[in-house]
N, C-alpha and C positions, 0 to 999 in steps of 0.2 A: 576294207579296201587295201589292195596291195600297192603301196606307193612307188615301189621300184618299177612296176609295170606302167603306172601312170606317168612317171618321170620319163620312161623310155618312149612312150607315145608322144609326150610333149616334145621331146628332143627330135623325134622323127618328123613331127609337124613343123618345127622350126627349120629343119634342114631342107624343107620343101621336097619336091619330087626328084631333084637332081641326084640325091643319094640313092634313090630307088633302083636305078639300073645297075650300078656296080654291086649293090647288095644282092640283087636277084641273080646276076651272073655268077658272083662268088658262091652263093648258096647252091645253085645248080651244079657248079663244078665240084663242090665238095660232096653233094649228094650222089653224083654219078661216078666221080673218079677219086673220091676221098681216100680209098685204100692205096692209091698210087702216090698220094701226096701226104701221107699220114705223118711223116717226120716234120714236114713244114707246118702242118696243122698243130702238132705238139708244141713247137717253138713259138708259133704265133699265140697259141692259147696261154702259155706261161707268160708271154710278154704282156698280154691283156690283163691277166691276173695280177702280175706285178704292178702294172700301171694303176689298176683300180685300188689295190691295197695301199700303195704309196700315196695316192690321192686322198684316201680316207685318213691315213695317218698324218699326213702333212697338214691337211685342213686348208681352209681358204686363206691363202697368203700369196705374196708376190712370187711369180715364177712357179706356181704350184704345178701347172701342166708340164713345164720343162723338167722339174725334178721327178715327177711321176713317170714321165716318158723315159727318162734315163734309167730309172729303176726297172721299168718294164723291159727295156732293151737288155739290160744286164741279166735279168732273170731268164729271159728268152734265150740268150746266148749260153747261159749256164746249163740250160736244159738240153742243149744240142748234143753235147758229147755223151751223156748217159741216157740217150733218147729211148733206148729199149726199156729202161727202168722208169723214165719220166712218164711214159704212157700209163704205167701202173699207178703212179701218184696222181696223174690227171684223172684217171678213172675213179680213184678214191675221192678226189675233190668234188667231182660231179655227183657222186653218190652222197657225199656229205651235204652238198648244197640242196639236192632234192629232199633229203631227210629234214634239213632245217626248214625248207619251204613249207613242208606239211606239219612238222611237229610244233612250230612256233604258234600255230593256230589253236593248239590244245591248252595253252595257258600253263605249261609246265614251269617249274622253278628253273632258274638259270643253271644250277648244278646238274639237275637231271637232264635238261635239254642238251647241254654240252657234252655230257657223258654219252648220251645216245648218239649224238653227232660224231663223237670220237670213235665209238664202236662201229658206226656205219662207215667211217673213213677207213678204218683198219680192214673191215670185211670186204669193202669194195676194192681196196688196193690189192688185197690178196687175190681176189677173184680176177682182177685185171691182169696181174702178173701171170696167173695160171692159164688165162684164156685171152692172150694178147690179140689174136686175130679178130675175135668177135668184138673185143673192146675197141680196137682200132676202128672197125667199121661202125660201131655204135657211136663213138665220139665224133667221127667225121660226119656221120648222118645227122646227129643232133646239132652240131654247129652249122651244117648246111641248111637244116630246117629253120634254125633261128634267123640266119641271114636272109633266106628266102621270104619268110614271114615278115621280117622287118622291112624288106624292100617293097613287098606288096602293100604293107600297111602305109608306108610313106607315100605311095601313089594314091591309095584310097583316101588318105587324110586331106588331099587337095580339094576334095569335095566337102564343103562346110557341113552339110547335113549328115555325112558319115562320121565326122569327128565325134559328135555326141554319142553315136552308137558305139564307137570303139571305147570311149571312156566308160560307158555303161558295162560293156563286156569286160573291161579291165577290173571293174568292181567285183566281178564274179570270177576273177582270174584263177582261183583255186580249182575250178572245173574247166572253164572255157579255154584259157590260155594254154594249160598243159595239153588239152585235147587237140588244139590247133597245131601245136608243135609235134605231138605224138604221131599224128597221121602221116605227115611227110617223112618223119624219122623212120617209122616202121617200113614204109614203102622203099626208102633208100636202103635200109638194112637188107631187105630181101633182094633188091637188085644187086647190091655190092657182093653179098654172099654168093649169089648165083654166078656173078662174073669171076670171082676168085676161084670158085670150084670149077668153072668151065675152063679157065686158063691154067688151073692146077698150080697156083702160085702160093708159096708159103711166106707169110708176113713175119 
């Protein structure tokens, strides 16, 4: 069972349906117009990454959220100036996360696992630098799909009978959750690529 997915479902349920609307709106905006807002997306993404990493390193202590938020804001601001290179690093991080998501199920040793994750990070970063336009679209489509799925989930979880179904689906998250994210991501990618080509805009 993937506990990160379980935790996220629990968090969405505790937040009630109020969080659903802004998540859905934000997800649709990124899926439709992400290529126009890609610099903002990069900054926000690094801010979230910094917040999550700081929260893990600080651990449960007083003012944990405040310290983590400050670290996240700092990392987000640092990524603004070299944003053309930061998108490459962000692409590498997403590639490394996806690699870790699947390889950790194989029971590899820590050294082998982290070596493969490091190789995936380098390869994905290089690809992102060389293909910035497609990576910008992929990243914004992926983030938009996550927000949209989270918003729809928060609404669905208000029905008690559906909550158990979602927890069961999360137990099979190696297949189900990636598929649910992949479908809107691919649809958004095709739409954004068509818009960029139609308007002949260079990212």
